[in-house]
C-alpha positions in Angstrom: 0.0 0.0 0.0 2.9 2.3 0.7 4.3 1.9 -2.8 1.1 3.5 -4.1 2.5 6.9 -3.4 6.0 7.1 -4.8 8.3 10.0 -4.4 7.1 11.4 -7.8 3.6 11.6 -6.4 3.5 13.9 -3.4 0.0 13.7 -1.8 0.5 16.9 0.1 1.5 18.9 -3.0 -1.2 17.2 -5.2 -3.8 17.9 -2.6 -2.8 21.5 -2.3 -2.9 22.0 -6.0 -6.3 20.4 -6.3 -7.6 22.4 -3.3 -6.5 25.7 -5.0 -8.2 24.8 -8.3 -11.4 23.7 -6.5 -11.6 26.9 -4.5 -11.0 29.0 -7.6 -13.7 27.2 -9.5 -16.2 27.5 -6.6 -15.5 31.2 -6.2 -15.6 31.9 -10.0 -18.9 30.0 -10.3 -20.5 31.8 -7.3 -19.5 35.2 -8.6 -20.7 34.4 -12.1 -24.1 33.2 -10.8 -24.5 36.3 -8.7 -23.7 38.6 -11.5 -26.0 36.7 -13.9 -28.8 36.8 -11.4 -29.7 33.2 -11.5 -28.4 29.9 -10.2 -29.3 26.8 -12.3 -29.3 23.2 -11.1 -26.1 22.6 -13.2 -24.4 25.5 -11.4 -25.3 24.0 -8.1 -24.0 20.6 -9.2 -20.7 22.1 -10.3 -20.4 24.1 -7.1 -21.1 21.1 -4.8 -18.6 19.0 -6.9 -15.9 21.7 -6.5 -16.6 21.9 -2.7 -16.5 18.1 -2.4 -13.1 18.0 -4.2 -11.9 20.8 -1.9 -12.9 18.8 1.2 -11.3 15.6 -0.1 -8.1 17.7 -0.8 -8.1 18.9 2.8 -8.1 15.4 4.1 -5.5 14.4 1.5 -3.3 17.3 2.7 -3.6 16.3 6.3 -2.6 12.7 5.6 0.2 14.0 3.3 1.8 15.6 6.4 1.9 12.2 8.0 3.3 10.5 4.8 6.1 13.2 4.6 7.2 12.4 8.2 7.4 8.7 7.3 5.2 7.6 10.2 2.1 5.5 10.1 2.2 5.4 6.3 -0.4 2.5 6.0 -2.9 4.4 8.1 -2.4 7.7 6.2 -2.6 5.9 2.8 -5.8 4.1 3.8 -7.3 7.4 5.1 -6.6 9.0 1.7 -8.1 6.1 -0.2 -11.3 6.0 1.9 -11.7 9.8 1.9 -11.3 10.1 -1.9 -13.7 7.2 -2.4 -16.3 8.7 -0.1 -16.3 12.1 -1.8 -16.2 10.3 -5.2 -19.4 8.5 -4.3 -20.9 11.8 -3.1 -20.1 13.5 -6.4 -21.9 10.7 -8.2 -25.0 11.3 -6.0 -24.8 15.0 -6.7 -24.9 14.5 -10.5 -27.8 12.0 -10.0 -29.8 14.8 -8.2 -29.5 12.9 -4.9 -32.1 10.4 -6.1 -30.4 7.3 -4.5 -30.9 7.4 -0.8 -28.7 4.4 -0.1 -25.9 5.8 -2.2 -26.0 9.0 -0.2 -25.9 7.1 3.0 -22.9 5.1 1.7 -21.1 8.3 0.7 -21.7 9.9 4.1 -20.6 6.8 6.0 -17.5 6.5 3.9 -16.6 10.1 4.4 -17.1 9.7 8.2 -14.7 6.7 8.2 -12.2 8.6 6.1 -12.3 11.6 8.5 -11.9 9.3 11.5 -8.9 7.6 9.9 -7.4 11.0 9.1 -7.9 12.1 12.7 -6.2 8.9 13.9 -3.4 9.5 11.5 -2.8 13.1 12.7 -3.1 12.2 16.4 -0.6 9.3 16.0 2.2 11.7 15.0 1.8 14.1 18.0 4.8 14.0 20.3 3.6 14.5 23.8 5.2 13.9 27.2 4.6 10.5 28.8 2.3 12.1 31.4 -0.1 13.2 28.7 0.1 10.0 26.7 -3.2 8.7 28.0 -4.9 11.8 26.6 -3.4 11.0 23.2 -4.6 7.4 23.4 -8.1 8.4 24.4 -8.5 10.4 21.2 -8.6 7.2 19.1 -11.7 5.5 20.7 -13.4 8.9 21.0 -13.3 9.7 17.3 -14.2 6.0 16.6 -17.3 6.2 18.8 -18.2 9.6 17.2 -17.9 8.2 13.7 -20.0 5.2 14.7 -22.8 7.4 16.2 -22.8 9.5 13.0 -23.0 6.5 10.7 -25.8 5.1 12.9 -27.7 8.3 12.6 -27.3 8.4 8.8 -28.7 4.8 8.5 -31.5 5.5 11.0 -30.2 3.1 13.6 -29.6 5.7 16.3 -32.6 7.8 17.2 -33.7 10.0 20.1 -32.5 13.0 21.9 -30.3 10.9 24.2 -28.3 9.6 21.3 -27.8 13.1 20.0 -26.7 14.2 23.5 -24.1 11.4 23.7 -22.9 12.1 20.2 -22.6 15.8 21.1 -20.6 15.0 24.3 -18.2 12.6 22.4 -17.8 15.2 19.6 -16.9 18.0 22.1 -14.4 15.8 23.9 -12.8 14.7 20.6 -12.5 18.3 19.4 -11.1 19.4 22.7 -8.4 16.7 22.8 -7.6 17.4 19.1 -6.9 21.0 19.9 -5.0 20.3 23.2 -2.6 17.8 21.8 -0.7 20.1 19.4 -0.6 22.8 22.1 1.0 20.3 24.5 3.5 19.2 21.8 4.4 22.9 21.2 4.9 23.6 24.9 7.0 20.5 25.3 9.3 21.5 22.4 9.6 25.0 23.9 10.5 23.6 27.3 13.0 21.3 25.8 14.7 24.2 24.0 14.7 26.3 27.1 16.3 23.7 29.3 18.8 22.4 26.8 22.3 23.7 27.8 25.9 22.9 26.9 27.6 21.8 30.1 31.2 21.5 28.7 33.6 22.7 26.1 33.8 20.2 23.2 37.6 20.9 22.9 39.0 20.9 26.4 36.1 19.6 28.6 35.9 22.8 30.7 32.6 23.1 32.5 30.3 25.6 30.8 26.7 26.7 31.2 25.5 28.2 27.9 22.5 27.8 25.6 23.2 29.2 22.2 25.2 31.7 20.2 28.9 32.2 19.7 30.9 30.8 22.6 34.6 31.3 23.5 35.9 28.8 26.1 37.6 30.8 28.9 40.0 27.9 29.5 41.4 26.9 26.1 40.2 29.9 24.0 38.4 27.7 21.4 35.5 29.4 19.7 32.4 27.6 18.6 28.7 28.3 18.0 25.8 26.6 19.7 22.6 26.5 17.7 19.2 25.0 18.7 17.6 22.7 16.1 
């Protein structure tokens, strides 16, 4: 599955290019329809198609980040395939005037699964301290449960206000953790850079206490530069 995306095919770059084209088409069509004073069914189909392609491109871009880092490639690749398939089915239903209810449900369910896999893919590459690892692990079942609830609602298997409330709570927790994880990662990196110091001269071994910049050892006179990476 990993070989599907060779070095000559960059999902992140391709997704970005398709996203730009989709946004331009959507904007141009909307402006044209406003100036013309009418919005035909065909215009609506084209606009919804462009928006669907843009949404698929966003998910592809997100997984492209994971592929670039070389981590969890199977998961990111699967997420791209499922997401593109879901929006592909949605585009088919759009041009069939949404006449096939089951096809719409399949498209929505596939998109939910693709979004869930993309979420898992992004969460898996977050580097958080061990004390927050449980929070990272909790993100996986939460988004899985949320996707399951949404798919159940689409197919009419989950009904009632209680189901909606549970889905809402799970959704809020999923979003909250998703926002918190990159913040924790950023804070961890900042703390690491602040605490990282050079404790000795690399030439003579003289004890030092420096962080970065140009350094001249007071013992041997050697000069060197310390740079955070």
